[in-house]
N, C-alpha and C positions, 0 to 999 in steps of 0.2 A: 490206200484203203478202198475196198470195193464198194461201189454204189449199186451195181448190178452184177450178179454172178449166176449164170445159168450154164449148166453142164450135165451131160449124160454119160460122160466118159469118152465118147467119140467126138462130139461137137461141143464147143464151148464159146460162150459170148459173155464178155465182161466189160464193164465200165469202171475204171479205176480212177479215183480222185487222188491227185498228186499233192495238192496244197493250194494255198491262196496264190492268185496270179500276181498281185502287187500288194503285199502286206503293208499297211500303214498309209497307202495312197488312198485318200478318202473315197474318191469316186470309183476306184477299182478294187478296193479291199475285199469286198464280198464275192468277187468273181473267183472261180476255182479252175485251176488247170486240171485237165483230165485226159484220159486216153481210152479209146475203144480197142479191145483186143478180141480177135476172132481166131479160133483155131479149130481145125478138123484134120482128118487124115489127108485131105486133098489140098487144103489151103490154110494159110495163116496170114494175119495182117494186123496192123496197128495204125490207128489214126489219132492224131492229137485233136483235142477239142477244149473249149472253154465253157464252163457252166455258170449261168447267172442264177441268182436266188429264185427267179421265176421258173427256171428249168426244173429245180428241185420240187417246187410246188406243182408243176405240170406232171412230173413223174409220180407224185403222190396221187394225183387225180387219175393218172393212167393206170395205176395199180388197182384203184377202185373199179375202173371200167373192165379191166381184165378179170377181176373177181366176179363181175356180173356177166362174164362170158363174151364181152365185146372185144373186137380187134382194136389195137391202138397204133397211133403213129406219134412218135415222140421225137422232137428236135427236127422238124421238117422246115428248115430254113436254108438259104443258099450258102451258109458259111460253116455248116457242120454236117456230120453224117446224119442221114435220116434213118431212124430206127422204127421198124414195124414189128409188132409182136401179135401173133394169133394164139389165143389160149387153146384153140383146137383147129388145126389145119385139116380140112376134110380129106385131102389126098393122102396125107401121111398119118392121120389120126393121132397127132401129137401136137405139142406146143411147137410153134415155128417162129423163127426170128429172121427178118430180112434187114440187112444193113446196106445202105446205098450211099456212096460218096459222090453225089451228083455235082458238088461244087468244085471238085478238084480232079480226082482220077477217073470219075465216071464208072467206077467198079461197083458191082452189086454182089452180095453174098447171101445165100439162103441156107438156113440151118434148121432142119427139123430136129427136135430133141425130145426124147422120152424122159420127162422130169417126174420127180416125186410129187405126190398129192399136195404137199405143203410148200411148194416152191414160191408161192406168192407171199406167204408169211415170212419166209427168209428174206425176200426182197424188201418187205416193209421194215424188217429189223435192220437191214443194211442201210436203208435210207435214214432211219432214226439215228444210227451211229454217225453217219456223215453230218447230219444236222447238229448233233451234239458236239462233234469235234470242231466243226467250222460254223458256229452260229452266225446269224446275221448281226453285224455290229454297226452297220451304217444305215441311216434313215435318209431317204430322199424327201425332204420336207416340201419341196415344190420342184417343178421340172428344172433339172440342172443344179439344184441347190442341195448339198449333202451335209450331214452332220452325224457325229457319233451318237449311237443310242446310249441312253443313260441307264 
């Protein structure tokens, strides 16, 4: 299931959620396996990643910032690809996505994309579908102490 899906026909950037990382294992149950997919006429690539519930909350806030015209950086830690999105790149006069795999391959890809006006609405809808399919089911009641939500 797609969490992010941006494409203009020539360039494509997607984050696909594959499922729960460790279903039934209390402290890992809400983590999601995912992959980043980048395709263009020049390059294509795939990176594995793990999403935490906080990453989905951060993505929701990032969508709000993009709607306000601000650039965002999502997932900027040492263990996952760094994703930067500009709602308007001045040089290309389009939406632009930069994916950097600094923690592993040190590869960076820049994709300018001519997207439809409602592209942010579609991303919010995709986030809602992911949250509906894989709701948070575990509560961390104190640091390192987990229990199932009731």
